[in-house]
Structure formats: structure tokens, C-alpha cells
N, C-alpha and C positions, 0 to 999 in steps of 0.2 A: 594438570587437565587429566579427566577420566580417559582411559583406554579405550573405552567406547567411544568418545568424541575424536580420538585420534585416527580410529579406524573409520569413521564416520567421514573426516576431513578426507582421507584418502580415498574414500569411493564416492563422497556424494558433493566435491568441491570441483567445480570444472572451470574452464576458460571458454568465452563464446566462441574461440577458434577452435574447440573441439568438436563441434557439430558445425560444418559448413552450411550455407543457406541449401545448397541441392540435397542435402542428407535430411535435413529439416523437413523441406517441401514433400520429399519422398516419402517420409515417415506421415505426414497429414495426409496425403493420397490414398495411403496404403490404410490408415486406421479411419479415414472419414471424420476426423473431429473439426469440430468449427472453433475459430478463436474470435473472441470479443475482446477489444483493446477498451478501457475505461480510462478517460482524464476526469478526475473531479477538479473542479475548477471556480476560484473566486477571485476576481479581478486580475486576469491573467492576460489582457490583451496582448502584451509585448512578448508573450512567448507562447501561447497554446498554438496560434497559427503555424509557425513555425513546426513545430512537434507533429501537428495533424500532417502537413505538407510531406515532411521525411516520410512518416509512416506510410501514408497512401502512396507516395513514389517508389520507395523500396520494397514495400511489403504487400501492397495490393496490385500496383500496374507493373512492376519489374518481376516480381515473385507473388504469386497470389496464395499467400500464406495467411494473410488476415482477412477475415469475413466482414467485420464491422467496426469501426471507430467511432465511440459514443463520448462525447463530453456533456458531463453533468454539471450544469451550471447551479451554484447553490445561492444565488443573489447575487450576482455582480451588478455593480454600478456602472462598469465601463464599457466597452465594447467587445468583451469576451466571447458572448454568444455569437455577434455578427463575425467576428475574425474567426472563429471555430468553424462555422455554417460555410463560410466562403471559402475555407481551406479544404472542405469536403467532408468534415464530421458530421453526424447526427447530432445534433444539441437537444437535450431534455432538460427541462428545469427541475429541480428539486422538488418544487411544492406541487408539481403534477403528478408525482408518483406518489401512490398509495395514500391521496388524499384524506381517507378517513383517519389517518394517524398523522397528527400535527406534527410537521418537521420541526427540529430542534437544530441549532448551528453546530457545525462539527463535520469534520472529515469522515469520520466514521459513519456517521448518518448517510453521506452522499454515497459511499462505497456499499452500504448495505443496500440501499433504494435501486443502485444500480444494478442488482440480480435483476429485479423485476422489468427493467427495460433493456436487456440485453440476453441473446440467446445462444452465445457459445459453449461449448461443451468445456472449454478451458478461457477464462476470464483473467486478463492481463490487465494490472493497475499501473499506472505511469502518472506522476505528478506533473502537472501542468506549468510549474515554473522554472523547468529546466532550460537551460542555454546551452548552446552549441551542440544541440541533442544528435544522438546517433540512432539509427534503427538496429543497432546491436543490443541495445537495452531489451527491446521486445523479441528479437531472435534468440537472443541468449537465454532469456527465462522461460520461453515455451517449448524451446528446443527439448530439453529433458523429459517435460510433459509428453511430447510426442513420442519420442525414441523409447522412453522407457516407462511402462506400465506399472512399475511399482512406486515411482514418483507420484506424489501429491500436490506439493506447494515447493514453488522456488522462488528465493530470494536474489535480486541482483546485490554483488558487492562491487565495490570502486573505490578510487581514492577520491576525498573531498577536500579540495584546497580551501583555504580561508585567507583572503587578504593577500593572495600569492604564495602563501605557504602551504606545500603539500602535506596533506594528511591531520590538518588542524581542525578540518569541518567536524560536524557532528558531535558538538559539544554534550549535548543531552544523553547521547549514546555512550560517551566515556564517564560521564559522572553521575549517570543515574541507570540507564538501561543495562550497560553490560555489568555493573556491580551486581545489579538485582539478580541478574540470569546466573552470573557464575556462583552467587550462593545459594539460590533457592530452586533454580532449574538448571544446573550444571551440564547438564545434555544440550543444553542450547548454547553453551559457551564458545562453539566454534562458528558460529555465525558473525562475519566480519560485520555486516550492517544490518542488525536485528531490527533497527526504526527505518529502514528504507522504504521509500515509497513506491519503489518499482519491484514488484513480484508477480506471479501468476499461480494460478491455482486451478483446479479441476472445480468444476461448479458443484460436483457431488461432494466433496469437502466443503465448500464455502456454505452451501445452504444449510449444512448442520451447526455452522458456529455462532454464536452470539457475536455481536458487533459493538464493542464500546463505542458510544457516538463521536468522541473528541478524538484526541491527540494519542490515546492509549490503545487505538485500534490495531498497529501493527504488533505491538508488545502481546496484546490479548490474543490476537491472532495465532502469534507463533506459539505461545504457551498451550492454548486449547487444542491447537492441530498437533502438537506432541502428545497431548494426552489422547486425543482421540485416533490417530493412525500411527503414531511412533515415529522415533527420530529417523528412521532408515528411509521413510516416505517424504523426508524434508530435505532440501538440496540447495545449493547456491552456485552461481555461475559469475565469474571475474567479467564486467563489459567494459572497464577502463576507468574513465574519470568523469564524476558527475558534477556539473557547475551548475547552481541555481542562486536564487535569493536567499541570502541569510537573514534571520531575524536578531532583532535586538535582545540583551540580556534579561530584559523582563519577559518577554514574550516566551523566551527559553525556560524561564523560571515556571511560568504557568504551566508550559508544555511538560516539563519534569514532574509536576505536582499531580497532571492528568496521568502521567504513566506510573507515577506510584500508587496513585489510587486504585488504578487496574491491576497491578500486582498485588496490592494488599486485599483486594476482593478475592483474586484467585488463591490467595493463601489461606483466606479465613472463610470465605463464603458466609461470613456473619457479620459482625460488629464492624463499621465502617469509622475510621478516624473522621475528625472534622473534613468535612469537603469543601474547604476553603483556604485560599492562601491570600495572606497579607503583604503586599510588597510596599516600596518607598519611593516617593519622587519628590526632588526638591522643589519647592515652592516659594513664593515670595516672603512667606514666615518660616522658612525651614523645611525639614522634612516632611512630608503628608502621606499618611498612610492611604493606600487603597487595597481594597480589600476585591479578591475576584472568586467567585464560585469555581469548583472543580467539578468537572463532569462526573456525574454520578450515575446516568443513566445508560442502559444499555439495550440493544435492540434484539430480540429472541432469534434463533435461528430461523433463516427465511422459509426451511421447511416446515414450520409450524404456521406460517401465515397463510390464511384463507385463500387471498387472492393468487397467490404464488402456487397453491396446490392445484387452485382450479385454472391456471395458464398451462400448468403441465399436462392435466388431463386434456385440454383443449388441443 
């Protein structure tokens, strides 16, 4: 590991316990910064309501830390929107945001559009499929942004159990993202959960970043933030254990392909490898190929979008 990364780990890796709620709240009141929590959601009726309820109870009613909770529904066919609204979130539908640009499927697309419908100086992203959710996920990652003006982006780190085995989750992280980062961006080798969906950042940084529309958004954002603001402006906070719905092996393969494509684009900024992935499923006549396109589109920095600039002026 690079000496620079070892120093970073000692200076920019914390535990949620390092900043108790009263200290974080005092920093918010002193700096006057507002906080938006965004949950990108697609068919998450079983979990999204509990997450919103916990955030509202702990960080709105008990401690006035969070200013708004926004669930961006990307086309759910279940009761996600109804459950989220009943729990106290403001629900916005993806296709209603910036309608002049047709929406495409993907998590990064939703996160990018969320900047247009939130107002916080700090934007905190939380996946909507978490179980046994703790408000420490939010408290932990917004804390450094409120207390340390030199920090611009904070990732959550945590254990990810799989089928009862500790630390066995995050398979795409270990098999794809971590090797890529260690080989090509060794300054980022200290991040425990580089692909984690729980992170917070200053709006002033997010609006300058391009957003890969799909699964590559977390890796792309981390790499681009490194180049834009430097390693010392990035941090991570241990928030405990993350439990969520795990995807099957083929879905993880498609995720890995999108992440590789995102990395390859940042390495080359030119020629792209074939943006498709063929997988196999056993059918009645043996193994049958299934070919999926790999996300190749990225959204520009939000600061370059006319509607966003007009909103800031207004």
C-alpha cells in the first residue's frame, strides 16, 4: 500500500462513534448547511418505508439534522411510492425530472436527476433495499462534512454478511472493483466499500461530476472526485453492518461489466471495448446465450445543465 494511503487511512477513516449526534448537530447549526437524503428506489416496498421512518424519527424529529428526505422512484410497479410517502418522504418520479432529456434505466441516472429536485448543501445517498436500517448510516457520513470543511465526499464502510457468513458480501467489489482500483488508482486502495451505495458529498462537488447512468456510478464518482479534489478531500466512516437483498450471480456479472466499462472509459477516454456481455442460462435444449448491453452513457456534470443553472439563479 502506498505511504500516502496509509497516512490517509489514519487521517480520513473514522467510526460513527467519533462524532456523537450532539457534536454533529452543533456543527450543522454553526455552519448553517442543509442536508438532503436521497433514496433511489425501484420496487422496494418491503424496505423503503422502514428506512424513511427511522431517518424521520431519529434525524428529523429527535435531532433536527436532516432537512429533507426524497425518494426518487425509477418506475416501480409495486407500492414503493405509496409506502415511502406514507412514511414521510417526498416522492418524485424519475421521468418527471428534466423531461426534455428522456430517462434511461439505471441507478446513476436517478442519482444524477435527484440533484435537480433537492436543495441540500450536502446530499446523502442511501440505497432503498437495506434491512435493519440504522440512522448511523446517515449520521456517520454527514458528520465529517459538517465538522471538517476540507472533506468533500464521505463513503460508508461496513461488514456485509452473506448467507450468515460475515464479510462474504460485496462480491463485485472483491472480484472487480478492488483489483481495478489497486492497479489503476492505487490512491483509492484504502476504501473498504468503494461500491457502497451509502455516501454523502457536498453539492458543490456533485454538480461538477459526470454520472455514469448505471452500476458504474459509484466507481466513476470516486475516481472523478479523486482527480477533481484530491485524496485528502475524501473520507470513510465505519457504520457497522449492512444487510440488504443480494443479487444472483448473473446480475452481478452484468454489474461487473458496467463497472469495468466505467473504469476503461476513465483510463482511455477514447476507444471503448465492445459494450455488451453474453451470459448463459440452461434451457430445454442446453445452454442458451443471453446478451445484455453494458451501460455506455454518462450524464454531464449537473452544473452544465441549463435547468439546473436557472434554478440556482432563481
